[in-house]
Every structure is written in structure tokens, then in C-alpha cells.
C-alpha positions, 0 to 999 in steps of 0.5 A: 467544504473542508471536512471535520477533523474526525473525518480527515483523521478517518480517511488518514487512518485508512490510507496509512492502514493500506500501507501497513497492510501491504508492507506487512502482507496483512491482506485480510485488512483490505476488506475493511479499507475498501467498499465492496464495489470499489475499483483500483487501478495502478500500473499493471494492477487493475480492477475491483478491490478483490482482484486488486488483492490477488494481483497485489499479492502476486507482485508484493509476496515474491519481494524480500521486503517492502516499505511504503512511506506516505507524505502529504495528503490533500483533502477535497471534500464535496460533501459530508460524505464524499472526499477526494484525496491525493496522497504522495508516496514513495514505496521500496521493494527488494527484488530477489534474483528470479523475480517472477513478474518481469513486467513489473520488476525485471529479473536482474539475476541479483537482489536489488531495491526498486524505489517507486515514487508516486501518488494515490488519488482516491475517492473516499465515500462515508457509508454507514458512518464509515470512510472507506476507499470507493475508487483508487488510482495510482500514478507513477511519478518516477521509478528507480532500480538500484543494484546493491552490492553485498546485500545482507537482508538479516544483519541483525537476525531475520527480525531485521528483515521485517515481520510478515507474520504473527511475530510482528509487534504491531497488531494492537495498533492495526487490530481495529482494521482486522476483523 
């Protein structure tokens, strides 16, 4: 079974909205991406999707910046309402000196970049006509820490660091996920 183009795009939109929500710290979007009974496991973060959001906030919020780049998505439709996907991703995190969770990112006493490459292995289910994540397992393929000399997080003013608040010009794009 290959799934319809509409199904594939709805799933891809959900995967993309997840990366957007993490990078923009729009945690309220997550409730529209996961089914209520969804499970999540990635590194030190595991449990139901609601506990995932709390754990992810503790990991991501102290970062100075994050950006997730998504690669190819492979689809494996089992039925009209069940699809397994594997999405390649690379995530960059700018870690400050004094980062509070050394089991996630070590405190190097200076700003550095943590680059993580891996995959999201998801089980999507279509319920009430809507595709959402029922189970997500994150896999690390590799991690790299890069100390950057002379880091200036705001070469063009604070806007160059990325928006994590209402000044972000992208809300119209993500609006359908924010309800």
C-alpha cells in the first residue's frame, strides 16, 4: 500500500511542524501533532507525549539556539489509517556555558555547538480523519561537539538569533497547528 499524496503530505506536514515547534519553542503545537495516547522515546527523553514536552523543554529551553533540518522521509503504509515513517534529521544546538543537564550536553564552560544526526522512526495513525504521531522513537546516528571561537550570537541584532516569541514572522504558516 502506498498511501495517497494527500496522506503523505499530511504526515510530512506533521513531521515538519514538530521541528518548527521545537526550534521556535512553540510547545503548544505539540498537542496537535501527537495522539493523546502517543508514546515517545529519544535519548534521555521518554514516556507519553505530554511528559516528553516537559522533558524536551528542560533540554531545549536553556539552549541559545536550535535548528532541525529534515531530510528524506520513507513511508510504509500498512493500511489507510496506519503508516510507519523514517525521517532523517540533523539538529544543531548552541549550548551555553553552565548548561544545566550535563547528561544531555556537557558543560564545557563556554558556548559550543552540538550537532546531532539521526532519525525519527514514527508510527502515524489516522484517527477521526487526521494523521498524528502515535509513537516516535528517535535514533542517534552520530553526535559532534564543536567549540566555536569568538561566538557572537547576535551579529545583526537579537533578531539574528532566531525568534522564540510573538515577533516571529512565521505564525501564518504554523497557524493551523496552533489551536
